[in-house]
N, C-alpha and C positions, 0 to 999 in steps of 0.2 A: 300492746299489740292485740288485735282482734282477728281471730281465724274464721274463715268461711270455708267449710269443707265441701268437696265436690258433691258428696251425696246429699247435701242440704239444698242444692240448687233446684230450680224448677226444671221440669222435663216435659217435652212434647214429642210424640211419635206420630208422624203423619204418613208413615209408610215410606214415601220417597225422601222425607226429611226427618232426621232425628236431631233434636236441639236441646241443649242444656242452657238454662238462663241463670246467670249469676245474680241478676237483679230482676225485679218485676218486669214482665214483658208479655204482651198478648194475653192469653188466658191465665197465665201465672201471675198471681198478685199476692204480695206480702208487704204490708205497710212498713215493716222494718227493713225491707230490702228494696228501696226505691232508687238506689244509686249511692255513689260516694263522691261528695263534692260535685265537680263538674262531670264526673264519669257517670253516665246514665245506663249504658247497656254493655254487657259482654256476653254474647251468645256464641256457644261452641256448636257449630253446625256440621252435620254430615249429610251430604246430598248425593243421592244415587245417580248413576251414570245417565246422562241425557236429560236430566230433570233440573228444575230450578224455580226461581221466583220470577214470575211474569212481570210485565211492565207495571210499575206502581210509583206512587209519588212520595216525596219527603220535602220538608221545609224546616229551616232554622235548626239544623243539626249538623255536627261534624262527624262524618262516618268514615271509619277506617276498616279496611279488610286486610286480614293477615292470614295467608294460606299456609297450612302445615303440610298437607299432602294433596296431590292431584292438581287440578287446574280449574280456575273459576273464570268464566266468561262474563264480560261486562259490556253493556251498551246503555247510552243515556240520551236525554233530549238536548244535551250540549253538543252532540255529535261525536262523542268519544266511543270507541269500541276497542276492547283490549282483552287479553288473557292474563290473569294474575297467577303466578306460580310461587312455590316455596322460596322464601327469601325476599319476596317483593312486598311492599306496603302500598296500598292504594288509599288515597284520601279523596273523598268527595264532600265538598261543602254544599249542603242542600240550599242554604240561604233562602232567597225569596221563593224558591220552588224548583224542583227538578224531578223528572220522570226517569226511571232506570229499570233495568232488568239484570238479574244475576242468574247464570245458568252453569251447570256443570259442563265444562268444555269437552269432556271425554264421553264417548259412547260406551266405554268399557269399565272405567274405574270411578270409584267414589271420590268426591272432593271433601276434604276436611279443613275447615277454616274457622277463624274467629271474626265475628262482626262486632265492632266496637263503636259505640256512639258517645260523643261528648257534647254537652250543651255549649253553644257558642257564647262569646263574650257579649254579644248583643244580637238582636234580631235584625233581619234585613240585609245581610251581606249578599253580594252577588254570588250566584252559584259558581263553583270552581272544581277543578279536578287535577290530581297529580298521581303519578305512579313511579316508584323508584325501587331499585334492587340493592340490597345490602348483603354483600358476600358473607358466607359463614365465617371466614377468617377475621372479619371485623367484629364479630360477636363472640368468638371463641375465648372464654375466660375473661370477658370484659363486657361492660355495658355499652352498647352502641346506641347513640341517639338516633331514633328513626322518625320522630314527629315532634314538632315544637312550634311555638308561637311565632318564631322569627326565621325558621328554616335554616338555622345554623348547622354547621357541620354536614351539610348536604341532606338534612332531614326534610321530610315533607312538612308543609306549613299548615297549621290549624289555627282557627280563630278562637283561641282560648289560651289562658295562662297555664299551660300544661306542657309537660315534657314526657315523652314515652321512650323508654329504653328497652332494648332486647339483648338477651345474653344467652349463650350456649355454655353449659357447665357440665363437665363430666370428669370427676376425679378430685384432684387436690386443689383446683382453682378456688380462690377466695376473692370475692368482689365486695367492695363497700361503697355505699352511696350516702353522701351527707345530705341532710335536709336543712335548708335554711329556715330561719324564723318565718312563721306564717305559711309553712308548707307542710304537706302530709303526703304519704305514699300509699299506693295500692299495688301489691305484688300478686301477679297471677301466674301460676305454673301451667304453661301450655301443654307440656309433656315431660315425662321423666319424674325425678324427685330431687329435692334440694332442701337444705336447712336455711330457714330465714330467721336470723337472730336466735339460732339454736333450736327452733321448732321445725320438725320435719314436715314438709309439704309435698304432696304428690300431685299428679296430673289433675287439673281441675280445681285444686285447692287455691285459696287466696288468703292474703293477710292485709289488714289495714293498719298503718302505723302512723301515730300522731307526732312522733319525734324520731330523729335519727341518732346515729347512723343506721342504715339498713345494711345488714351483713348477709351475703349469700355464700354458702359454702357446701362442700360435700355433694356436689351434683352427681346424679346418675342418669345420664342421657337427658339432662334437663334443658328445656327451652323456657325461658322466663321473661315475662314482661313486667316492667316496673313503671308505674305512673307517678310522676312528681307533680303534685297539684297544689294550687293556691287555696288557702283556707278562707280567705276573705272575699 
């Protein structure tokens, strides 16, 4: 198991935007932190009220938005317009190209969210969009599948052999996740604290695991994301 501590991440403060970069992104570059298998970006962003990312383009990337606090407004060239709130997962497949904008939907409160990018299984997919709500009770003390390659269990569908699970852990809950042969895991603590295979991880910390099982226990207000990724 390899640990990536929160204070080792890249950081950018643009005034209206404060962003921590788990992997190399924008002006933060570390050749040893270019991603983990298909997982390319985990940015923890805080955007002040009424501000955001103006219209810009992406292509050939699977982009997930996971809101922790506040509300994130979205609009894109596919004609989608929505507001993403805590408990919701948005998937945008950039594919052959899409333009979009992300704005804090509130004029009074900050929005705090994770933006996650995964490399697609191939280039040239048609752009696509999905947004789904996953109630807290489905994540309390268990791993809830929220994104997968086949949309099983009501998850959003991504063009990559990857599964993303979310869990809420606070107290005596113990969750284990088996890793099949040819799979590896990346665990990201979105908030709170939890033990991952006996190692305490706090908000912003992460762990890469080359073999299972992955054991999560002793959560203290913890919200945890677990990526199950193909190694081949």
